[in-house]
N, C-alpha and C positions, 0 to 999 in steps of 0.2 A: 504492498500498499505506499511507500515511501514513494513519493513524486518528486521532490525539492532537496536539494545540495544537500541542504540541514538534517531534513528526516531520514535520507540514504546515510550520511555521515554516524547517527544516532543509532539507527537501525543496524549496521555494519560494525557499530562498538559493540552494542549490547549482544549481538550477536556472538563475536568475538568472545567475549566477557563469558557467557554462557556456555560455550564447548571447552573453554578452557577450565571452566569452572566444574562439570560437571564431569570433565573427561580429563582430568589432571593428568593422570598416570599417561598415558595414550597422548598427551600435549605435549606434556615433558618429555618424552621421548624422541616426540616429533620433530619439535621445535632443536633440540640438544643433540639428535642423535644422527642426523641424516648420512651424517658420513658413515656409518655402520653398514648401512644397506646396500644390497647389491643394486650394480650399473643400471640394470633398468627400473628398480623401484625408485632409487636414489632420485633420474631422472625425474620421472614421474610426477615424485612429491616433488621436486624443485619445480618443476612446471606449473602443479597446482599453489605452492607457494606463490609463484611471481603472478599469476593470475589475478592473485586475491589482490596481493600489493598492487597491481598496473588499475586494480578495480577501487581500492580504497584511495589510490593518488587522483584518477582520474573524479572522483568524487570531490575531492578538496580540488582541485584543479578549477573543477563545475562551481563551486561556491566562489570562485575570486573570481571568475568568467561572469557570473552574475552580478555582481558588485555587493554581495549578501556579509562576502568574508572578505576582511580587509590583510588578513595575512599575508606577510613578505614572502616566506622559505616554507611552502607546501611539502617539499620533498623530507626535510626537516620534522614538519610537524606530523606525516608521517611515519618517521622511523618512531618517533615519542609516542606516538598513539600505538603503535606494534609493541614496544614493549611495556608500556601501561598495562595494555590489553592481557597481553601473553605473559606478563605477573600473576598473574591471578592465579595459573595452575602453582606456583610457587607456594603460595600463602595463603591460599582461601580454604575455610575447612567449612562444612558443613554444619557443624556442632560451633561454631566460631558464635561472635552475636551481631551481625549481619549477615542477611539473607544477601543470594546472589541476587535476586531481583534489583534489593536494594543497593548493590555494588554496580549493576551492569545501569539501569537508570541512573544513579551520581557517576561513573564512569561515563555516560553519553552527555549528559552535564558539562563536565570537565573536558569532553572534547568539542563540545560545540564552542566553549568559552577558548582553548586554546587556538581557535583559528578566528575568534571576534568577529561570531557571529551577532555584530552590534543592534542590526536593524529589527530583532524579534526577540520577544523573550526565548529561556529556553524551552519552555513547554511550548509554545506557538512553532518554535523552528524543528524541534522534535516530532511534533505531532502528537503531544500527549494531552 
């Protein structure tokens, strides 16, 4: 349902957090141990990762092109967002005091703030 760049960014961040929070062990292995895969599997995993990163980059660039985002370095923002969201696999615990839903929504708000969506509130931008 996400159609605008801010909505798409929020959706990508929330999905990334959920995947890494619900599948922590798999996420840790896939993020840190690609080199251990055989060549065909490694190539496939890297191709998927590159497609995902390109999608995130496209959404960030579209936000700048639309005038909604005033960030100057979308590549650096992309790398920061990836680390932030991926990091959930390292520290999140279902027994912790924050739900995965809360973390995902908070990280989506942080992502929108990182790219300076100044013309909308984060609730309007993310479609919530």
